[in-house]
C-alpha positions as CSV (number, residue, x, y, z in Angstrom):
1,X,28.3,59.1,-6.5
2,X,31.3,56.8,-7.2
3,X,31.8,55.1,-10.5
4,X,31.6,51.6,-8.9
5,X,28.6,52.3,-6.5
6,X,26.1,50.3,-8.6
7,X,28.4,47.3,-8.9
8,X,27.4,44.7,-6.3
9,X,30.0,42.9,-4.1
10,X,30.6,39.3,-4.7
11,X,28.5,38.4,-1.6
12,X,25.6,40.6,-2.9
13,X,25.8,39.0,-6.3
14,X,25.8,35.5,-5.0
15,X,23.1,36.1,-2.5
16,X,20.9,37.8,-5.2
17,X,21.6,35.2,-7.9
18,X,21.5,32.1,-5.7
19,X,19.8,33.1,-2.5
20,X,18.8,29.7,-1.2
21,X,22.0,28.0,-2.2
22,X,24.1,30.8,-0.8
23,X,22.3,30.8,2.6
24,X,22.3,27.1,2.9
25,X,26.0,26.8,2.0
26,X,26.9,29.4,4.7
27,X,24.7,27.8,7.2
28,X,26.0,24.4,6.5
29,X,29.6,25.6,7.0
30,X,28.6,27.1,10.3
31,X,26.8,24.0,11.4
32,X,29.7,21.7,10.4
33,X,32.1,23.9,12.4
34,X,29.8,23.8,15.4
35,X,29.7,20.0,15.2
36,X,33.5,19.8,15.1
37,X,33.8,22.1,18.1
38,X,31.3,20.0,20.1
39,X,33.0,16.8,19.2
40,X,36.4,18.1,20.2
41,X,35.1,19.5,23.5
42,X,33.3,16.1,24.2
43,X,36.5,14.2,23.6
44,X,38.6,16.4,25.9
45,X,35.9,16.4,28.7
46,X,35.1,12.7,28.2
47,X,31.4,13.5,27.5
48,X,29.4,11.0,25.5
49,X,29.0,12.1,21.8
50,X,27.1,10.6,18.9
51,X,25.7,13.7,17.0
52,X,25.8,13.8,13.2
53,X,25.7,16.7,10.8
54,X,22.3,15.5,9.4
55,X,20.8,15.2,12.9
56,X,21.8,18.8,13.8
57,X,20.4,20.0,10.5
58,X,17.2,18.2,11.2
59,X,16.7,19.8,14.6
60,X,17.8,23.3,13.5
61,X,15.3,26.1,14.2
62,X,15.9,29.8,13.5
63,X,14.2,30.8,16.7
64,X,15.3,30.3,20.3
65,X,12.6,28.0,21.9
66,X,13.3,29.4,25.3
67,X,13.0,33.2,24.7
68,X,11.3,33.1,21.3
69,X,13.9,35.4,19.8
70,X,15.5,34.9,16.4
71,X,19.0,33.5,16.4
72,X,21.9,35.7,15.2
73,X,24.8,33.7,13.7
74,X,28.1,35.4,14.3
75,X,31.7,34.2,13.9
76,X,32.7,35.1,17.4
77,X,29.7,33.6,19.2
78,X,29.5,36.4,21.8
79,X,26.1,37.7,20.8
80,X,23.5,36.6,23.4
81,X,21.2,35.5,20.6
82,X,23.8,33.3,19.0
83,X,22.5,29.7,18.7
84,X,24.2,27.2,21.0
85,X,23.7,23.5,21.6
86,X,22.2,22.6,25.0
87,X,22.5,19.2,26.6
88,X,18.9,18.9,27.9
89,X,20.1,16.4,30.5
90,X,23.8,17.2,31.0
91,X,24.7,13.8,32.3
92,X,23.5,12.2,29.0
93,X,26.1,14.1,26.9
94,X,25.9,15.3,23.4
95,X,23.7,12.5,22.1
96,X,20.8,12.2,19.6
97,X,17.6,13.1,21.4
98,X,19.4,15.0,24.2
99,X,20.3,18.2,22.5
100,X,18.5,21.3,21.3
101,X,19.4,24.7,19.8
102,X,18.9,27.5,22.3
103,X,20.4,31.0,22.6
104,X,23.8,31.4,24.2
105,X,22.1,33.6,26.8
106,X,19.6,30.9,27.7
107,X,22.3,28.2,27.8
108,X,24.5,30.3,30.1
109,X,21.7,31.0,32.5
110,X,20.6,27.3,32.5
111,X,24.1,25.9,32.9
112,X,24.1,22.4,34.4
113,X,21.3,23.2,36.8
114,X,18.0,21.3,37.1
115,X,14.6,22.9,36.7
116,X,14.1,22.8,40.4
117,X,17.3,24.7,41.1
118,X,16.4,27.3,38.5
119,X,12.9,27.6,39.9
120,X,14.3,28.1,43.4
121,X,16.5,30.9,42.2
122,X,13.5,32.6,40.5
123,X,11.5,32.3,43.7
124,X,14.4,34.0,45.6
125,X,14.5,36.8,43.1
126,X,10.8,37.4,43.3
127,X,10.7,37.2,47.1
128,X,13.6,39.5,47.6
129,X,12.3,42.0,45.0
130,X,15.6,41.8,43.2
131,X,15.4,42.7,39.6
132,X,18.2,40.5,38.4
133,X,20.5,37.8,39.8
134,X,24.3,37.8,39.5
135,X,24.4,34.6,37.4
136,X,24.3,36.0,33.8
137,X,22.3,38.9,35.2
138,X,19.1,37.0,34.6
139,X,15.6,38.1,35.5
140,X,13.0,35.9,37.3
141,X,11.0,35.9,34.0
142,X,14.0,34.5,32.1
143,X,14.5,31.9,34.7
144,X,10.8,30.9,34.5
145,X,11.1,30.7,30.7
146,X,14.0,28.2,31.1
147,X,12.1,26.1,33.7
148,X,9.1,26.0,31.3
149,X,11.3,24.9,28.4
150,X,13.0,22.2,30.5
151,X,9.6,20.9,31.5
152,X,8.6,20.3,27.8
């Protein structure tokens, strides 16, 4: 045992002493950075944008509504369970009422396709007996989950 083993790190101390404040501050920073990235991307791509920090905070959920899996917030954003912002109807842009948090995996599988296009791809997978398709290596069950979520 080392002499400093029982001394907590600063992160451990803050999390233990101020758990709610510590979590919310970290989450708020992440959410604010996400908002800035989306705004910048929208400007470059000339996509309509009117989201606010308060709106994103109000629609936040810790669970992906498509796959019902908990989100994992990472700095790099490469984890398939990282939360991402989906434009429910891509043509309407990043606007209030047209966005939702879904996992990065669900968002990559969905892309800009309609429910009908995704359903057709799921049908082809099931009819051909293929376990997974090449687009994001998705299964028919994952495609059906996305179609069901879009239908909501």
